[in-house]
C-alpha positions in Angstrom: 4.4 -1.5 -19.4 2.4 -1.8 -15.3 3.1 1.3 -13.2 1.7 1.8 -9.6 1.7 5.1 -8.8 0.8 6.1 -4.7 -0.4 9.3 -3.1 -0.9 10.9 -0.1 1.6 10.7 2.4 2.4 14.0 4.2 3.5 15.2 7.6 1.1 14.5 10.2 0.6 15.2 13.8 0.1 12.2 16.3 -2.9 11.0 17.1 -3.8 12.2 12.9 -5.5 10.1 10.0 -4.2 10.0 6.8 -5.2 7.8 3.5 -3.2 6.4 1.0 -4.1 5.4 -2.5 -2.2 3.3 -4.8 -3.5 2.7 -8.5 -2.4 0.0 -10.9 -2.6 1.3 -14.7 -1.0 -0.4 -18.0 -2.4 -3.9 -19.6 -3.5 -6.0 -16.9 -4.9 -9.3 -17.4 -5.4 -9.8 -13.5 -4.5 -8.8 -9.7 -4.5 -11.5 -7.0 -3.7 -9.2 -5.0 -2.5 -5.3 -3.5 -1.0 -4.7 -0.6 1.4 -1.9 1.2 4.9 -2.4 3.0 7.1 0.4 4.5 10.8 1.3 5.3 11.7 3.3 7.9 15.1 4.2 7.6 17.8 1.8 8.9 15.4 -0.9 8.8 14.1 -3.6 6.7 11.2 -3.0 4.2 8.1 -4.7 6.5 4.4 -5.7 5.0 1.7 -3.4 6.7 -1.2 -5.0 4.5 -2.9 -6.8 1.9 -6.2 -7.7 0.2 -6.9 -10.1 -1.6 -9.3 -10.5 -5.0 -11.7 -12.0 -3.6 -11.2 -9.5 -0.6 -9.8 -10.9 2.5 -7.8 -9.0 4.1 -4.0 -9.4 6.1 -3.3 -6.8 8.8 0.1 -7.0 10.3 0.5 -6.2 14.2 1.7 -3.6 14.9 -0.6 -1.7 13.0 -3.7 -3.9 14.0 -6.5 -2.1 14.8 -5.2 1.6 14.0 -5.0 0.4 10.3 -7.9 -0.6 7.6 -7.4 -1.4 4.3 -9.7 -1.4 1.1 -9.9 -1.8 -2.7 -12.1 -0.4 -5.6 -11.4 -3.2 -8.7 -12.7 -1.5 -11.4 -9.9 1.4 -10.4 -7.1 -1.6 -9.8 -6.6 0.9 -7.1 -6.2 -0.2 -3.2 -6.4 2.1 0.1 -4.8 2.6 3.3 -7.3 4.2 5.8 -4.5 5.1 9.0 -5.9 5.8 12.2 -4.0 6.5 15.5 -1.1 7.4 13.7 2.6 7.3 15.7 6.0 8.9 15.5 7.1 4.8 14.6 4.6 5.2 12.1 6.8 7.1 9.7 8.5 5.5 6.9 8.6 5.2 2.9 5.3 3.4 1.5 5.5 1.6 -1.1 2.3 -0.6 -3.1 2.8 -4.2 -4.3 1.1 -6.1 -6.9 0.5 -9.3 -7.3 -0.4 -9.4 -10.5 -0.7 -11.2 -14.5 0.1 -8.3 -17.0 -0.6 -8.4 -20.8 3.0 -7.9 -22.2 4.5 -11.4 -20.5 1.4 -13.4 -19.5 3.3 -14.1 -16.4 3.0 -13.4 -13.2 4.8 -11.2 -11.2 5.6 -8.7 -8.1 5.4 -5.3 -8.7 5.9 -2.2 -6.7 5.4 1.6 -6.7 8.0 4.2 -6.1 7.2 5.1 -2.7 5.3 8.0 -0.6 6.8 9.8 2.4 4.4 9.6 5.5 5.7 11.7 8.1 4.6 11.8 11.9 6.0 14.4 13.7 4.8 17.0 15.7 
Protein backbone atom coordinates (compact mmCIF):
# COMPACT_ATOMS: atom_id res chain seq x y z
CA UNK A 1 0.00 0.00 0.00
CA UNK A 2 1.34 3.40 -1.00
CA UNK A 3 0.65 6.49 1.07
CA UNK A 4 1.46 10.15 0.63
CA UNK A 5 1.42 12.18 3.82
CA UNK A 6 1.61 15.98 3.69
CA UNK A 7 2.50 18.28 6.53
CA UNK A 8 3.27 21.93 7.16
CA UNK A 9 0.04 23.68 6.32
CA UNK A 10 -1.07 26.39 8.72
CA UNK A 11 -2.22 29.99 9.05
CA UNK A 12 0.40 32.52 7.99
CA UNK A 13 0.39 36.28 7.51
CA UNK A 14 0.75 37.89 4.07
CA UNK A 15 4.40 38.16 3.15
CA UNK A 16 5.30 35.20 5.31
CA UNK A 17 6.92 31.89 4.44
CA UNK A 18 5.96 28.28 4.85
CA UNK A 19 7.44 24.92 3.90
CA UNK A 20 5.26 21.97 3.02
CA UNK A 21 6.52 18.40 3.12
CA UNK A 22 5.19 15.25 1.53
CA UNK A 23 6.55 11.79 2.23
CA UNK A 24 5.73 8.77 0.10
CA UNK A 25 5.76 5.46 1.92
CA UNK A 26 4.93 1.84 1.23
CA UNK A 27 6.02 -0.67 -1.35
CA UNK A 28 7.36 1.53 -4.14
CA UNK A 29 9.41 0.39 -7.10
CA UNK A 30 10.13 3.77 -8.64
CA UNK A 31 9.03 7.38 -8.29
CA UNK A 32 9.05 9.20 -11.62
CA UNK A 33 7.87 12.60 -10.45
CA UNK A 34 6.31 14.33 -7.49
CA UNK A 35 4.44 17.55 -7.33
CA UNK A 36 2.09 19.91 -5.58
CA UNK A 37 -1.38 20.99 -6.59
CA UNK A 38 -3.76 23.32 -4.83
CA UNK A 39 -7.47 23.92 -4.71
CA UNK A 40 -9.04 27.10 -3.43
CA UNK A 41 -12.73 27.24 -2.41
CA UNK A 42 -14.95 27.31 -5.48
CA UNK A 43 -12.06 26.77 -7.86
CA UNK A 44 -10.61 23.84 -9.75
CA UNK A 45 -7.49 22.08 -8.59
CA UNK A 46 -4.43 23.61 -10.22
CA UNK A 47 -0.84 22.57 -10.67
CA UNK A 48 1.67 24.45 -8.53
CA UNK A 49 5.01 22.74 -9.09
CA UNK A 50 6.56 19.44 -10.11
CA UNK A 51 9.95 17.77 -9.86
CA UNK A 52 11.09 14.70 -11.77
CA UNK A 53 13.34 11.88 -10.65
CA UNK A 54 16.20 13.58 -12.47
CA UNK A 55 15.59 16.83 -10.62
CA UNK A 56 13.95 18.83 -13.38
CA UNK A 57 11.45 21.30 -11.96
CA UNK A 58 8.45 23.16 -13.26
CA UNK A 59 6.78 26.05 -11.44
CA UNK A 60 3.42 27.55 -12.40
CA UNK A 61 3.30 31.20 -13.38
CA UNK A 62 1.21 32.43 -10.38
CA UNK A 63 3.90 31.30 -7.94
CA UNK A 64 7.05 31.59 -10.04
CA UNK A 65 9.75 33.48 -8.20
CA UNK A 66 8.07 32.88 -4.83
CA UNK A 67 7.77 29.09 -4.53
CA UNK A 68 10.50 26.47 -4.86
CA UNK A 69 10.14 22.70 -5.11
CA UNK A 70 12.83 20.30 -3.98
CA UNK A 71 13.17 16.65 -3.03
CA UNK A 72 15.07 14.18 -0.91
CA UNK A 73 15.13 11.03 -3.01
CA UNK A 74 16.54 8.91 -0.20
CA UNK A 75 13.47 9.76 1.89
CA UNK A 76 10.94 9.76 -0.98
CA UNK A 77 10.04 13.24 0.19
CA UNK A 78 9.18 16.40 -1.72
CA UNK A 79 9.13 19.92 -0.30
CA UNK A 80 7.43 23.12 -1.33
CA UNK A 81 9.08 26.27 -0.01
CA UNK A 82 6.61 29.13 -0.20
CA UNK A 83 7.83 32.69 0.26
CA UNK A 84 6.14 36.07 -0.03
CA UNK A 85 2.79 34.44 0.52
CA UNK A 86 -0.34 36.24 -0.64
CA UNK A 87 -3.99 35.82 0.40
CA UNK A 88 -4.67 34.32 -3.02
CA UNK A 89 -2.32 31.44 -2.14
CA UNK A 90 -4.91 30.26 0.36
CA UNK A 91 -5.95 26.75 -0.61
CA UNK A 92 -5.74 23.09 0.24
CA UNK A 93 -2.39 21.88 -1.06
CA UNK A 94 -2.23 18.32 -2.36
CA UNK A 95 0.84 16.21 -2.94
CA UNK A 96 0.96 14.03 -6.04
CA UNK A 97 3.33 11.23 -7.02
CA UNK A 98 3.72 9.48 -10.34
CA UNK A 99 5.11 6.14 -9.28
CA UNK A 100 5.18 2.40 -9.81
CA UNK A 101 3.99 0.35 -6.86
CA UNK A 102 5.30 -3.13 -6.06
CA UNK A 103 1.84 -4.51 -5.43
CA UNK A 104 0.53 -3.84 -8.91
CA UNK A 105 3.72 -3.13 -10.89
CA UNK A 106 1.58 -0.50 -12.56
CA UNK A 107 2.54 3.13 -12.94
CA UNK A 108 -0.12 5.44 -11.53
CA UNK A 109 -0.83 8.74 -9.83
CA UNK A 110 -1.17 8.82 -6.08
CA UNK A 111 -2.52 11.68 -3.97
CA UNK A 112 -2.15 12.85 -0.42
CA UNK A 113 -5.04 13.92 1.75
CA UNK A 114 -4.23 17.61 1.49
CA UNK A 115 -2.99 20.25 3.90
CA UNK A 116 -4.64 23.62 4.45
CA UNK A 117 -2.67 26.79 3.87
CA UNK A 118 -4.38 30.01 4.89
CA UNK A 119 -2.76 33.38 4.22
CA UNK A 120 -4.47 36.07 6.23
CA UNK A 121 -3.74 38.89 8.62
